[in-house]
C-alpha positions as CSV (number, residue, x, y, z in Angstrom):
1,M,70.5,115.5,121.3
2,N,73.5,114.0,122.9
3,I,75.6,112.8,120.6
4,L,78.7,110.1,121.3
5,L,81.4,110.3,118.5
6,T,84.1,107.8,118.4
7,G,87.6,108.7,116.3
8,A,87.1,112.3,116.9
9,S,90.4,112.8,116.7
10,G,90.7,111.4,113.3
11,F,90.3,112.5,109.4
12,L,86.7,112.4,109.2
13,G,85.8,112.5,112.9
14,S,87.5,115.8,113.4
15,R,85.5,117.3,110.5
16,L,82.2,115.9,111.7
17,A,83.1,117.1,115.1
18,K,83.5,121.0,113.5
19,V,80.1,120.6,111.9
20,V,78.3,119.2,115.0
21,N,79.6,122.2,116.7
22,T,77.8,124.8,114.8
23,K,74.3,123.2,115.6
24,P,73.3,124.7,119.0
25,F,70.8,121.8,119.6
26,L,73.4,119.1,119.6
27,S,75.8,118.0,122.4
28,L,79.2,116.5,121.7
29,T,80.5,113.6,123.5
30,A,83.9,112.7,121.7
31,V,85.8,109.4,122.5
32,V,89.8,109.4,121.7
33,R,92.4,106.9,122.7
34,S,94.6,109.4,123.8
35,Y,93.5,112.9,125.1
36,V,93.3,115.1,122.1
37,A,91.1,118.6,122.5
38,V,88.1,118.3,120.5
39,P,86.7,122.2,120.8
40,A,83.1,122.3,122.5
41,A,82.9,118.6,123.5
42,D,83.2,116.4,126.5
43,I,85.9,114.0,126.0
44,V,86.2,110.4,127.2
45,E,89.3,108.5,126.8
46,V,89.8,105.0,126.6
47,Q,92.7,102.9,126.7
48,G,91.9,100.0,124.7
49,L,89.1,99.5,122.0
50,D,88.5,95.7,122.6
51,A,85.6,93.5,124.5
52,Y,86.8,94.4,127.7
53,T,86.4,98.1,127.4
54,D,84.1,99.6,129.8
55,W,81.5,102.1,128.0
56,S,79.2,102.8,130.6
57,E,80.8,106.1,131.0
58,A,80.7,107.2,127.4
59,L,77.2,105.7,126.6
60,A,75.6,107.3,129.7
61,N,72.7,109.8,128.4
62,Q,73.7,109.4,124.7
63,Q,71.1,109.4,122.1
64,L,73.0,108.7,119.1
65,V,76.4,106.8,118.4
66,I,78.5,107.7,115.6
67,H,81.3,105.0,114.9
């Protein structure tokens, strides 16, 4: 299952990313505002979180979004 996690560098998101990474059947893509390494995750960096943000790259092939 492909999971998109927003806020992966934050307090809760970083802990959730660690849990997801222990499950071999889960694939994690992390969305961050500025590049921060998230272990075993593909990173999508976004500049702003507003109505004009293009989410198409981040949402491609995702089955679950955790925001």
